[in-house]
Backbone as JSON, one array per atom type, in Angstrom:
{
  "sequence": "MPNPRLRSMTFADVAPTSAAILADDWGDRRTWFEFAVEHPGCDVVVADVDGEVIGTGVTTRNGPVGWIGTIWVASAWRGQGLGRALTEATIDAAEAGGCRSLVLVATQAGQPLYERLGFQVRTRYRTMEAPGRLGGDPASAAARAGGPCRPFRPEDLAVMAQLDRTATGEDRAHLLAAFATPASTRIVAGPDDVPRGFMIRAPWGGGATIAPDPDDAMALLNARRDGYPTDRKVRAGILADHDAGLALLLADGWTEAWQAPRLERGESIVWHPSSIWGQFNHAVG",
  "N": [[-7.03, 189.94, 50.98], [-7.73, 187.63, 48.44], [-10.63, 185.48, 48.04], [-10.44, 181.95, 48.05], [-11.47, 179.73, 45.41], [-13.23, 176.7, 44.87], [-12.65, 174.09, 42.61], [-12.6, 171.64, 39.93], [-9.64, 169.74, 39.43], [-7.43, 170.2, 36.69], [-5.49, 168.77, 33.99], [-3.48, 170.52, 33.42], [-2.98, 171.65, 35.85], [-1.46, 169.83, 37.22], [1.44, 169.7, 37.18], [2.4, 172.27, 38.37], [1.06, 172.12, 40.85], [2.0, 169.73, 41.95], [4.68, 170.42, 42.23], [4.5, 172.45, 44.17], [3.52, 171.0, 46.36], [5.61, 169.19, 46.73], [7.65, 170.97, 47.44], [6.69, 171.65, 49.87], [7.39, 169.61, 51.47], [5.83, 167.3, 51.28], [6.2, 165.16, 49.71], [6.51, 163.48, 46.48], [3.91, 163.87, 44.4], [3.2, 163.78, 41.77], [2.86, 161.66, 39.79], [0.7, 160.32, 40.91], [-1.33, 162.33, 40.83], [-1.47, 162.66, 38.06], [-2.61, 160.27, 37.31], [-5.05, 160.29, 38.84], [-6.46, 162.58, 37.99], [-7.43, 161.94, 35.52], [-8.72, 159.54, 35.76], [-11.79, 157.8, 35.77], [-12.89, 156.93, 38.2], [-12.06, 158.64, 40.15], [-12.24, 161.79, 41.83], [-10.91, 164.95, 41.76], [-10.37, 167.78, 43.6], [-9.51, 171.21, 43.73], [-8.3, 174.1, 45.48], [-8.33, 177.35, 44.37], [-6.63, 180.36, 43.78], [-6.63, 183.12, 41.97], [-5.7, 181.61, 39.8], [-3.67, 180.12, 40.91], [-3.01, 177.09, 42.5], [-3.8, 176.3, 45.76], [-4.58, 174.34, 47.45], [-5.66, 170.93, 47.84], [-7.74, 168.02, 47.3], [-8.81, 164.64, 47.22], [-11.11, 162.23, 46.03], [-11.71, 158.78, 45.86], [-13.75, 156.49, 44.36], [-14.84, 153.48, 45.29], [-16.98, 151.52, 44.53], [-19.39, 150.95, 46.96], [-17.85, 152.21, 48.84], [-16.03, 155.06, 49.65], [-12.9, 156.65, 49.34], [-11.13, 159.18, 51.0], [-8.62, 161.56, 50.52], [-5.25, 163.0, 50.19], [-5.49, 165.6, 51.19], [-4.46, 168.67, 51.16], [-3.13, 171.82, 52.11], [-1.7, 174.86, 51.27], [0.96, 176.33, 53.14], [0.71, 179.06, 53.82], [-1.98, 179.46, 53.84], [-3.18, 178.02, 55.81], [-5.24, 177.22, 58.67], [-7.51, 178.68, 58.15], [-9.86, 177.48, 57.54], [-9.84, 176.21, 55.11], [-8.96, 173.58, 54.75], [-11.09, 172.14, 55.85], [-13.14, 172.86, 54.05], [-12.2, 171.72, 51.66], [-12.18, 169.01, 52.4], [-14.92, 168.6, 52.88], [-15.83, 168.99, 50.29], [-14.76, 166.75, 48.98], [-16.11, 164.74, 50.34], [-18.74, 165.29, 49.55], [-18.5, 164.69, 46.82], [-17.99, 161.94, 46.93], [-20.35, 160.94, 48.13], [-22.24, 161.78, 46.27], [-21.52, 160.11, 44.25], [-22.53, 157.71, 45.05], [-21.38, 156.45, 47.25], [-21.61, 154.89, 50.37], [-20.16, 154.5, 52.6], [-17.38, 156.04, 54.07], [-13.85, 156.43, 54.04], [-10.73, 157.28, 55.48], [-7.25, 157.97, 56.03], [-5.62, 159.41, 58.65], [-3.47, 162.2, 59.41], [-1.76, 163.28, 62.39], [-2.24, 165.98, 62.77], [-4.48, 166.4, 61.18], [-6.5, 164.77, 62.18], [-8.32, 165.75, 64.31], [-10.02, 167.52, 62.85], [-11.28, 165.76, 61.03], [-12.68, 164.13, 62.77], [-14.5, 165.96, 63.79], [-16.08, 166.16, 61.6], [-17.51, 163.86, 61.63], [-16.15, 161.44, 61.33], [-14.78, 158.42, 62.65], [-12.27, 156.75, 64.54], [-11.38, 153.55, 63.54], [-9.47, 151.53, 63.31], [-5.92, 150.89, 63.04], [-3.31, 151.41, 60.66], [-0.38, 149.55, 60.18], [2.67, 150.11, 59.0], [5.13, 148.19, 57.64], [8.58, 147.34, 57.07], [11.29, 145.92, 55.15], [14.57, 144.78, 54.19], [15.61, 144.45, 50.76], [16.46, 141.45, 48.83], [17.89, 140.91, 46.6], [20.79, 139.95, 45.03], [21.85, 138.95, 47.3], [22.86, 136.32, 49.54], [23.98, 133.64, 47.59], [23.22, 130.92, 47.9], [20.89, 131.06, 49.41], [19.29, 132.49, 47.62], [19.1, 130.63, 45.54], [17.64, 128.64, 46.81], [15.22, 129.88, 47.05], [14.36, 130.16, 44.49], [12.05, 129.47, 41.86], [9.65, 129.67, 43.22], [6.16, 129.94, 44.4], [4.95, 132.04, 43.04], [3.75, 133.81, 40.17], [3.71, 135.74, 37.06], [1.06, 138.11, 36.31], [-1.88, 137.3, 34.41], [-4.29, 138.21, 31.93], [-6.7, 136.77, 32.26], [-6.83, 136.37, 34.94], [-8.07, 138.46, 36.2], [-10.81, 138.64, 36.99], [-11.06, 136.82, 39.16], [-9.19, 137.94, 40.88], [-10.48, 140.39, 41.42], [-12.67, 139.49, 42.89], [-11.44, 138.3, 45.13], [-10.3, 140.62, 46.17], [-12.56, 142.19, 46.72], [-13.81, 140.71, 48.74], [-11.87, 140.89, 50.74], [-11.55, 143.69, 51.24], [-14.09, 144.83, 51.29], [-14.8, 146.55, 49.34], [-15.31, 147.73, 45.94], [-12.92, 147.47, 43.9], [-12.33, 146.88, 41.3], [-12.01, 148.53, 39.1], [-9.59, 149.78, 39.62], [-7.8, 147.63, 39.76], [-7.96, 146.75, 37.12], [-6.84, 148.94, 35.86], [-4.2, 148.96, 36.74], [-3.02, 146.41, 36.59], [-0.55, 144.47, 35.14], [1.69, 142.16, 33.47], [4.22, 142.95, 34.37], [3.77, 144.54, 36.63], [2.4, 143.02, 38.48], [2.05, 140.24, 40.64], [1.05, 136.89, 41.04], [-0.16, 134.46, 43.3], [-0.91, 131.13, 43.09], [-3.0, 128.19, 43.22], [-2.81, 124.54, 42.77], [-4.54, 124.29, 40.62], [-4.02, 126.52, 39.19], [-5.52, 128.77, 39.64], [-5.88, 132.06, 40.88], [-4.96, 132.68, 44.27], [-4.14, 134.74, 45.73], [-2.7, 138.05, 45.43], [-0.3, 140.54, 44.4], [-0.12, 143.88, 43.53], [1.32, 146.57, 41.9], [1.11, 150.11, 41.97], [1.53, 152.88, 39.64], [2.85, 154.96, 40.97], [4.17, 153.81, 43.05], [3.88, 151.94, 46.14], [1.78, 149.17, 47.03], [-0.91, 147.08, 46.56], [-1.65, 144.31, 48.37], [-3.14, 141.28, 48.57], [-4.2, 138.49, 50.27], [-5.76, 135.75, 51.52], [-4.6, 133.54, 52.81], [-1.95, 133.26, 55.06], [0.56, 132.12, 54.38], [0.58, 132.34, 51.62], [0.57, 135.11, 51.44], [3.1, 135.75, 52.53], [4.7, 134.55, 50.62], [4.22, 136.2, 48.4], [5.17, 138.67, 49.37], [7.83, 138.02, 49.84], [8.64, 137.44, 47.27], [8.64, 139.98, 46.23], [10.65, 141.16, 47.75], [12.78, 139.73, 46.75], [13.19, 140.99, 44.36], [14.46, 143.37, 44.85], [17.44, 145.19, 45.66], [19.82, 144.58, 48.34], [20.37, 146.92, 49.7], [18.13, 148.46, 49.64], [14.78, 149.07, 50.82], [11.66, 147.36, 51.16], [8.09, 147.64, 51.48], [5.27, 146.71, 53.51], [1.8, 146.61, 54.46], [-0.21, 146.21, 57.21], [-3.15, 145.67, 59.24], [-3.75, 146.95, 62.56], [-4.73, 145.09, 64.43], [-4.04, 142.65, 63.44], [-2.56, 140.3, 64.58], [-1.35, 137.8, 64.08], [-0.32, 138.11, 61.51], [1.51, 140.17, 61.98], [3.33, 138.85, 63.65], [4.4, 136.95, 61.88], [5.7, 138.62, 60.02], [7.59, 139.99, 61.63], [9.15, 137.82, 62.44], [10.36, 137.22, 60.07], [12.15, 139.2, 59.62], [11.12, 141.76, 59.22], [10.48, 145.17, 60.14], [8.76, 147.69, 62.08], [7.74, 150.67, 60.5], [6.02, 152.94, 60.61], [2.87, 154.08, 62.03], [-0.61, 154.74, 61.42], [-3.86, 156.15, 61.91], [-6.93, 154.65, 60.83], [-9.88, 156.04, 59.78], [-13.44, 156.06, 59.72], [-16.66, 156.79, 58.26], [-20.19, 156.68, 58.15], [-22.01, 153.85, 56.77], [-21.25, 150.66, 58.24], [-18.45, 148.73, 57.2], [-18.2, 145.63, 55.64], [-15.66, 143.51, 55.87], [-12.42, 141.83, 55.58], [-9.86, 142.23, 57.32], [-7.56, 140.72, 57.88], [-6.77, 139.63, 55.52], [-5.45, 141.54, 54.15], [-2.45, 142.93, 53.14], [-1.05, 145.03, 52.16], [-1.2, 148.32, 50.68], [-2.44, 150.5, 48.02], [-2.34, 153.45, 48.1], [-3.16, 155.98, 50.52], [-5.3, 157.43, 49.53], [-6.64, 155.92, 47.92], [-6.84, 153.32, 48.88]],
  "CA": [[-6.68, 188.63, 50.43], [-8.87, 187.1, 47.69], [-11.21, 184.23, 48.53], [-10.22, 180.81, 47.16], [-12.63, 179.04, 44.84], [-13.01, 175.28, 44.67], [-12.96, 173.61, 41.26], [-11.95, 170.38, 39.58], [-8.26, 169.82, 38.93], [-7.18, 169.9, 35.29], [-4.15, 168.21, 33.8], [-2.53, 171.63, 33.46], [-2.66, 171.94, 37.26], [-0.71, 168.76, 37.87], [2.86, 170.02, 37.39], [2.65, 173.28, 39.4], [0.57, 171.68, 42.15], [2.95, 168.74, 42.46], [5.89, 171.14, 42.64], [4.2, 173.14, 45.42], [3.42, 169.99, 47.41], [6.96, 168.69, 46.96], [8.37, 172.01, 48.17], [6.12, 171.69, 51.22], [7.84, 168.37, 52.12], [4.76, 166.31, 51.27], [6.55, 164.08, 48.8], [6.23, 163.65, 45.05], [2.56, 163.41, 44.1], [2.9, 164.04, 40.37], [2.3, 160.48, 39.1], [-0.62, 160.08, 41.49], [-2.27, 163.29, 40.27], [-1.65, 162.37, 36.63], [-3.6, 159.19, 37.24], [-6.35, 160.62, 39.44], [-7.18, 163.63, 37.28], [-8.03, 161.38, 34.31], [-9.38, 158.26, 36.02], [-13.22, 158.07, 36.05], [-13.25, 156.6, 39.57], [-11.5, 159.64, 41.07], [-12.59, 163.21, 41.73], [-9.85, 165.77, 42.36], [-10.79, 169.16, 43.78], [-8.44, 172.12, 44.15], [-8.61, 175.47, 45.88], [-7.65, 178.19, 43.4], [-6.6, 181.81, 44.0], [-6.05, 183.79, 40.8], [-5.02, 180.63, 38.96], [-2.69, 179.35, 41.67], [-3.6, 176.06, 43.35], [-3.29, 176.4, 47.13], [-5.09, 173.24, 48.24], [-6.15, 169.79, 47.07], [-8.43, 166.91, 47.95], [-9.13, 163.59, 46.25], [-12.03, 161.15, 46.34], [-11.71, 157.59, 45.01], [-15.03, 155.78, 44.57], [-14.7, 152.03, 45.14], [-18.32, 150.98, 44.76], [-20.08, 151.57, 48.08], [-16.87, 152.81, 49.75], [-15.25, 156.15, 49.1], [-11.69, 157.03, 50.07], [-10.82, 160.61, 51.01], [-7.19, 161.7, 50.76], [-4.45, 164.08, 49.6], [-6.0, 166.89, 51.65], [-3.28, 169.52, 51.36], [-3.34, 173.26, 52.05], [-0.43, 175.59, 51.31], [1.22, 176.78, 54.51], [0.24, 180.44, 54.05], [-3.45, 179.47, 53.89], [-3.68, 177.11, 56.83], [-5.91, 177.85, 59.79], [-8.6, 179.55, 57.68], [-11.01, 176.67, 57.19], [-9.77, 175.68, 53.75], [-8.89, 172.12, 54.84], [-12.45, 171.64, 56.06], [-13.89, 173.04, 52.81], [-11.74, 170.7, 50.71], [-12.65, 167.71, 52.86], [-16.36, 168.54, 52.63], [-16.03, 168.83, 48.84], [-14.49, 165.35, 48.63], [-17.22, 163.97, 50.89], [-19.88, 165.5, 48.65], [-18.26, 163.95, 45.57], [-18.14, 160.52, 47.21], [-21.77, 160.63, 48.36], [-22.94, 161.95, 44.99], [-21.17, 158.94, 43.45], [-23.16, 156.5, 45.58], [-20.65, 155.84, 48.36], [-22.35, 154.89, 51.63], [-19.14, 154.46, 53.66], [-16.21, 156.85, 53.73], [-12.65, 156.02, 54.75], [-9.52, 158.07, 55.29], [-6.15, 157.75, 56.97], [-5.38, 160.77, 59.12], [-2.29, 162.66, 60.12], [-2.08, 163.74, 63.74], [-2.79, 167.33, 62.68], [-5.78, 166.41, 60.53], [-7.5, 163.91, 62.83], [-9.43, 166.45, 64.97], [-10.97, 168.01, 61.84], [-12.08, 164.66, 60.49], [-13.6, 163.69, 63.82], [-15.59, 166.94, 63.84], [-16.94, 165.91, 60.43], [-18.23, 162.61, 61.83], [-15.33, 160.25, 61.18], [-14.35, 157.79, 63.89], [-11.15, 155.81, 64.4], [-11.79, 152.14, 63.57], [-8.28, 150.7, 63.52], [-4.71, 151.58, 62.61], [-2.41, 150.74, 59.72], [1.01, 149.38, 60.58], [3.53, 149.98, 57.83], [6.32, 147.4, 57.95], [9.58, 147.37, 56.01], [12.36, 144.92, 55.21], [15.53, 144.96, 53.1], [15.55, 143.55, 49.62], [17.36, 140.3, 48.91], [18.54, 140.73, 45.32], [22.23, 140.02, 45.16], [22.26, 138.43, 48.61], [23.54, 135.02, 49.59], [23.57, 132.84, 46.43], [22.55, 129.68, 48.31], [19.52, 131.41, 49.79], [18.57, 132.84, 46.4], [18.81, 129.41, 44.81], [16.58, 127.93, 47.52], [13.95, 130.56, 46.84], [14.0, 130.14, 43.07], [10.97, 128.57, 41.49], [8.58, 129.76, 44.2], [4.8, 129.76, 43.92], [4.39, 133.24, 42.4], [3.91, 133.93, 38.73], [3.18, 137.01, 36.56], [-0.37, 138.27, 36.03], [-2.44, 137.07, 33.09], [-5.59, 138.9, 31.89], [-7.81, 135.93, 32.74], [-6.82, 136.38, 36.41], [-8.64, 139.69, 36.74], [-12.1, 138.44, 37.66], [-10.82, 136.2, 40.46], [-8.53, 138.96, 41.7], [-11.47, 141.36, 41.87], [-13.48, 138.86, 43.93], [-10.59, 138.23, 46.32], [-10.14, 141.97, 46.68], [-13.84, 142.64, 47.26], [-14.02, 140.02, 50.01], [-10.91, 141.39, 51.72], [-11.66, 145.11, 51.54], [-15.46, 145.32, 51.31], [-14.88, 147.59, 48.31], [-15.22, 147.29, 44.56], [-11.74, 148.12, 43.32], [-12.04, 146.27, 40.01], [-11.55, 149.58, 38.18], [-8.17, 150.02, 39.9], [-7.04, 146.44, 39.35], [-7.88, 146.75, 35.65], [-5.96, 150.03, 35.44], [-2.81, 148.77, 37.16], [-2.48, 145.05, 36.45], [0.22, 144.05, 33.96], [2.65, 141.13, 33.87], [5.36, 143.53, 35.06], [3.4, 145.18, 37.89], [1.54, 142.18, 39.31], [2.41, 138.86, 40.88], [-0.06, 136.03, 41.46], [0.11, 133.17, 43.92], [-2.02, 130.3, 42.64], [-3.02, 126.81, 43.66], [-2.49, 123.54, 41.73], [-5.39, 124.53, 39.46], [-3.53, 127.78, 38.62], [-6.46, 129.86, 39.94], [-5.26, 132.93, 41.88], [-5.36, 132.66, 45.68], [-3.71, 136.02, 46.25], [-1.97, 138.84, 44.44], [0.33, 141.82, 44.74], [-0.18, 144.73, 42.35], [1.97, 147.85, 42.13], [0.61, 151.29, 41.26], [2.64, 153.58, 38.97], [3.58, 155.87, 41.88], [4.7, 153.03, 44.16], [2.84, 151.31, 46.94], [1.35, 147.9, 46.46], [-2.02, 146.36, 47.17], [-1.35, 142.89, 48.51], [-4.33, 140.61, 49.1], [-4.02, 137.04, 50.37], [-6.38, 135.21, 52.73], [-3.71, 132.59, 53.46], [-0.7, 133.93, 55.43], [1.7, 131.58, 53.64], [0.54, 132.97, 50.3], [0.98, 136.51, 51.61], [4.54, 135.8, 52.7], [5.31, 134.22, 49.33], [4.15, 137.4, 47.58], [6.07, 139.69, 49.92], [9.21, 137.58, 49.62], [8.92, 137.61, 45.84], [8.98, 141.39, 46.03], [11.99, 141.38, 48.33], [13.77, 139.13, 45.87], [13.4, 141.88, 43.22], [15.09, 144.61, 45.29], [18.79, 144.96, 46.21], [19.87, 144.51, 49.8], [20.49, 148.25, 50.29], [16.84, 149.12, 49.54], [13.75, 148.45, 51.64], [10.31, 147.25, 50.62], [7.11, 147.86, 52.55], [3.98, 146.02, 53.57], [0.9, 147.32, 55.36], [-1.22, 145.37, 57.83], [-3.98, 146.35, 60.22], [-3.16, 146.87, 63.89], [-5.16, 143.92, 65.19], [-3.64, 141.43, 62.73], [-1.42, 139.85, 65.38], [-0.67, 136.68, 63.43], [0.47, 138.67, 60.41], [2.64, 140.9, 62.56], [4.31, 137.87, 64.13], [5.08, 136.39, 60.72], [6.6, 139.61, 59.45], [8.7, 140.2, 62.55], [10.01, 136.63, 62.41], [11.06, 137.18, 58.79], [13.08, 140.32, 59.51], [10.46, 143.04, 58.98], [10.37, 146.06, 61.29], [7.7, 148.68, 61.89], [8.21, 152.0, 60.07], [5.13, 153.93, 61.19], [1.46, 153.74, 62.15], [-1.55, 155.84, 61.18], [-5.23, 155.7, 62.17], [-7.96, 154.55, 59.79], [-11.14, 156.6, 60.25], [-14.57, 155.75, 58.86], [-17.92, 157.49, 58.48], [-21.28, 156.08, 57.38], [-22.34, 152.46, 57.02], [-20.14, 149.77, 58.57], [-17.92, 147.99, 56.06], [-17.99, 144.2, 55.87], [-14.37, 143.24, 55.25], [-11.58, 140.85, 56.27], [-8.55, 142.89, 57.37], [-6.42, 139.79, 57.94], [-6.38, 139.29, 54.15], [-4.82, 142.72, 53.55], [-1.02, 142.98, 53.5], [-0.44, 146.2, 51.53], [-2.15, 149.28, 50.12], [-1.99, 151.36, 46.93], [-2.0, 154.59, 48.93], [-4.29, 156.27, 51.4], [-6.42, 158.12, 48.89], [-7.17, 154.88, 47.03], [-7.12, 152.14, 49.67]],
  "C": [[-7.88, 188.03, 49.71], [-9.35, 185.78, 48.27], [-10.9, 183.1, 47.55], [-11.53, 180.28, 46.59], [-12.26, 177.58, 44.65], [-13.46, 174.89, 43.27], [-12.28, 172.28, 41.05], [-10.52, 170.64, 39.09], [-8.24, 169.5, 37.44], [-5.77, 169.34, 35.15], [-3.1, 169.31, 33.84], [-2.14, 172.01, 34.88], [-1.64, 170.98, 37.85], [0.73, 169.17, 38.18], [3.06, 171.1, 38.46], [2.16, 172.86, 40.79], [1.52, 170.66, 42.77], [4.23, 169.4, 42.95], [5.67, 171.85, 43.98], [4.14, 172.16, 46.59], [4.8, 169.43, 47.75], [7.79, 169.7, 47.76], [7.9, 172.11, 49.62], [6.45, 170.41, 52.01], [6.72, 167.34, 52.26], [5.06, 165.16, 50.33], [6.12, 164.38, 47.38], [4.88, 163.03, 44.72], [2.21, 163.48, 42.61], [2.26, 162.84, 39.67], [0.91, 160.15, 39.61], [-1.65, 161.03, 40.91], [-2.51, 163.03, 38.78], [-2.66, 161.26, 36.44], [-4.98, 159.68, 37.66], [-7.14, 161.62, 38.61], [-7.87, 163.1, 36.03], [-8.79, 160.08, 34.55], [-10.84, 158.51, 36.4], [-13.66, 157.73, 37.46], [-12.75, 157.59, 40.6], [-12.08, 161.01, 40.78], [-11.52, 163.99, 42.46], [-10.33, 167.21, 42.4], [-9.58, 169.98, 44.21], [-9.05, 173.42, 44.63], [-7.72, 176.39, 45.06], [-7.76, 179.66, 43.83], [-5.87, 182.44, 42.82], [-5.21, 182.83, 39.96], [-3.97, 179.81, 39.66], [-3.41, 178.36, 42.58], [-2.95, 176.13, 44.72], [-3.83, 175.29, 48.03], [-5.64, 172.16, 47.34], [-6.94, 168.83, 47.95], [-8.85, 165.92, 46.89], [-10.15, 162.61, 46.85], [-11.79, 160.01, 45.35], [-12.94, 156.78, 45.36], [-14.84, 154.31, 44.24], [-16.04, 151.38, 45.44], [-18.97, 151.69, 45.93], [-19.17, 152.32, 49.04], [-16.1, 153.9, 49.03], [-14.05, 156.48, 49.98], [-11.45, 158.52, 49.91], [-9.33, 160.75, 51.3], [-6.57, 162.86, 50.02], [-5.07, 165.44, 49.93], [-4.79, 167.73, 52.03], [-3.68, 170.97, 51.23], [-1.97, 173.92, 52.16], [-0.27, 176.28, 52.66], [0.66, 178.18, 54.79], [-1.27, 180.52, 54.21], [-4.02, 178.58, 54.97], [-4.33, 177.9, 57.98], [-7.06, 178.75, 59.41], [-9.82, 178.76, 57.23], [-10.96, 176.04, 55.82], [-9.67, 174.15, 53.76], [-10.26, 171.51, 55.02], [-13.25, 171.74, 54.76], [-13.5, 171.99, 51.77], [-12.23, 169.32, 51.11], [-14.15, 167.56, 52.6], [-16.65, 168.37, 51.14], [-15.78, 167.39, 48.41], [-15.6, 164.44, 49.16], [-18.43, 164.08, 49.98], [-19.72, 164.7, 47.37], [-18.46, 162.45, 45.79], [-19.62, 160.15, 47.36], [-22.58, 160.79, 47.09], [-22.68, 160.77, 44.07], [-21.69, 157.64, 44.0], [-22.43, 155.83, 46.71], [-21.44, 155.99, 49.66], [-21.43, 154.83, 52.84], [-17.94, 155.26, 53.17], [-15.05, 156.45, 54.63], [-11.54, 157.03, 54.48], [-8.48, 157.64, 56.32], [-5.63, 159.12, 57.35], [-3.96, 160.98, 59.62], [-2.72, 163.11, 61.52], [-2.71, 165.12, 63.69], [-4.2, 167.33, 62.11], [-6.87, 165.66, 61.27], [-8.61, 164.68, 63.54], [-10.46, 167.01, 64.0], [-11.87, 166.9, 61.36], [-13.08, 164.15, 61.54], [-14.76, 164.68, 63.98], [-16.55, 166.75, 62.68], [-17.61, 164.54, 60.5], [-17.45, 161.34, 61.62], [-14.91, 159.74, 62.55], [-13.2, 156.82, 63.61], [-11.68, 154.39, 64.54], [-10.62, 151.21, 63.86], [-7.08, 151.52, 63.1], [-3.98, 150.74, 61.58], [-1.0, 150.69, 60.32], [1.83, 149.16, 59.32], [4.84, 149.32, 58.26], [7.3, 147.5, 56.78], [10.67, 146.33, 56.27], [13.31, 145.15, 54.05], [15.26, 143.99, 51.96], [16.58, 142.43, 49.74], [18.06, 140.02, 47.58], [20.05, 140.91, 45.48], [22.74, 139.55, 46.51], [22.95, 137.09, 48.48], [23.08, 134.12, 48.44], [22.84, 131.57, 46.82], [21.11, 129.96, 48.69], [18.69, 131.76, 48.57], [18.19, 131.6, 45.62], [17.68, 128.63, 45.48], [15.22, 128.56, 47.28], [13.47, 130.49, 45.39], [12.89, 129.13, 42.82], [9.85, 128.55, 42.51], [7.21, 129.75, 43.57], [4.23, 130.94, 43.15], [4.68, 133.25, 40.9], [3.39, 135.3, 38.29], [1.66, 136.95, 36.32], [-0.69, 137.88, 34.59], [-3.83, 137.69, 33.06], [-6.75, 138.08, 32.42], [-7.85, 135.85, 34.27], [-7.71, 137.47, 36.99], [-9.94, 139.47, 37.5], [-11.93, 137.82, 39.04], [-10.12, 137.18, 41.39], [-9.54, 139.95, 42.26], [-12.34, 140.78, 42.98], [-12.69, 138.72, 45.22], [-10.48, 139.6, 46.98], [-11.42, 142.47, 47.34], [-14.12, 142.0, 48.62], [-13.1, 140.59, 51.1], [-11.23, 142.8, 52.18], [-13.09, 145.58, 51.78], [-15.71, 146.38, 50.27], [-14.88, 146.96, 46.92], [-14.09, 148.07, 43.89], [-11.37, 147.51, 41.97], [-11.51, 147.3, 39.02], [-10.07, 149.89, 38.39], [-7.31, 148.84, 39.48], [-6.88, 146.42, 37.84], [-6.91, 147.82, 35.15], [-4.49, 149.71, 35.69], [-2.2, 147.43, 36.79], [-1.81, 144.83, 35.1], [1.13, 142.91, 34.41], [3.85, 141.68, 34.63], [5.01, 144.05, 36.44], [2.77, 144.24, 38.9], [2.09, 140.77, 39.41], [1.22, 138.12, 41.48], [0.5, 134.83, 42.21], [-1.12, 132.31, 43.67], [-1.88, 128.89, 43.2], [-2.67, 125.86, 42.54], [-3.33, 123.7, 40.47], [-5.04, 125.81, 38.73], [-4.53, 128.93, 38.79], [-5.85, 130.73, 41.03], [-5.85, 132.74, 43.28], [-4.98, 133.96, 46.37], [-2.93, 136.75, 45.19], [-1.31, 140.04, 45.09], [0.37, 142.64, 43.46], [0.37, 146.1, 42.7], [1.29, 148.95, 41.34], [1.78, 152.04, 40.64], [3.46, 154.46, 39.89], [4.24, 155.13, 43.03], [3.55, 152.51, 45.01], [2.39, 150.02, 46.28], [0.22, 147.28, 47.23], [-1.68, 144.88, 47.18], [-2.5, 142.23, 49.24], [-4.08, 139.11, 49.09], [-4.68, 136.55, 51.64], [-5.47, 134.26, 53.5], [-2.38, 133.27, 53.79], [0.52, 133.41, 54.68], [1.75, 132.18, 52.24], [1.0, 134.43, 50.38], [2.5, 136.62, 51.74], [5.26, 135.46, 51.41], [5.32, 135.45, 48.42], [5.13, 138.46, 48.07], [7.53, 139.3, 49.72], [9.6, 137.68, 48.16], [9.29, 139.06, 45.54], [10.36, 141.69, 46.59], [13.08, 140.84, 47.41], [14.07, 140.02, 44.65], [14.1, 143.18, 43.57], [16.47, 144.3, 45.87], [18.78, 145.07, 47.73], [19.98, 145.89, 50.45], [19.2, 149.08, 50.13], [15.81, 148.35, 50.37], [12.43, 148.41, 50.9], [9.34, 147.34, 51.8], [5.89, 146.98, 52.39], [3.11, 146.81, 54.54], [-0.17, 146.38, 55.9], [-2.01, 146.2, 58.82], [-3.5, 146.03, 61.63], [-3.52, 145.61, 64.64], [-4.84, 142.6, 64.49], [-2.38, 140.88, 63.4], [-0.65, 138.72, 64.71], [0.21, 137.17, 62.28], [1.68, 139.42, 60.91], [3.72, 139.93, 63.02], [5.09, 137.26, 62.97], [6.1, 137.36, 60.15], [7.81, 139.84, 60.34], [9.68, 139.03, 62.5], [10.83, 136.56, 61.13], [11.92, 138.42, 58.57], [12.46, 141.66, 59.19], [10.43, 143.85, 60.28], [9.31, 147.12, 61.01], [8.3, 150.03, 61.54], [7.34, 153.11, 60.66], [3.72, 153.37, 61.29], [0.62, 154.97, 61.83], [-2.97, 155.31, 61.38], [-6.1, 155.68, 60.92], [-9.27, 155.02, 60.39], [-12.23, 156.28, 59.23], [-15.79, 156.59, 59.25], [-18.97, 156.81, 57.62], [-21.5, 154.63, 57.74], [-21.09, 151.64, 57.34], [-19.74, 148.96, 57.35], [-17.72, 146.54, 56.47], [-16.71, 143.81, 55.12], [-13.59, 142.25, 56.09], [-10.16, 141.41, 56.31], [-7.36, 141.94, 57.39], [-5.97, 139.34, 56.56], [-5.62, 140.42, 53.47], [-3.4, 142.86, 54.08], [-0.31, 144.16, 52.84], [-1.5, 147.04, 50.86], [-1.54, 150.0, 48.91], [-1.46, 152.67, 47.51], [-3.26, 154.98, 49.68], [-5.23, 157.33, 50.85], [-7.11, 157.16, 47.92], [-7.62, 153.67, 47.85], [-6.02, 151.1, 49.5]]
}
């Protein structure tokens, strides 16, 4: 059996790799790879055997914090150390890019490997879901109309980046600039029209939702629910120790879908988890 070689992903790899991952019941990663392979803040490494991609790993560099994710190995190649090699390659890319803290969200199968590489569980993500409200009771819809949320405007970006940096301890301005449009982003603002929180959708789904004030967070999440029909569900993501946020969501009809551990390595991150109500995905943050 030939030895795999690690190299950077090219755009030509995206379609066959996405198809292989989809066939492996890992979900559709095509739009994510299309973004990551061309975005300067991401490094995508693949394991290649005779031109066939049999493994992947992604680093996203958010200033001092690097996210490690999309560590996938084809089933026929598992148990041979390839997952470790891919993870080490993403770590090297993050550290070479100046990241002093590394973060990842682990599956149950992957957690022992990451702990052997020096990662430690810091907290857990709780993914919550609730049905949409589009087409629901007309009286309720009318009562919600004219809420505090508005579309994104380009002049919002600097304040959004500061809110995001305070909440996450990361510099994700490059991601906000890449994703923010009037269609993808909602702002909750005060009487001065300065953003106090935001929700921004990535092209592949998921949504970073940042709001220090719980009422603002609920306004953003409810605005999203108002855009989805009642037979579809929307999701939010809070940290496990955010008890007040959990209580608000449960009281408003949200239920827990799943949990996953957040692991960190390196310098401690100064952040405010109670301001975080949703994520892009777990290779971005």
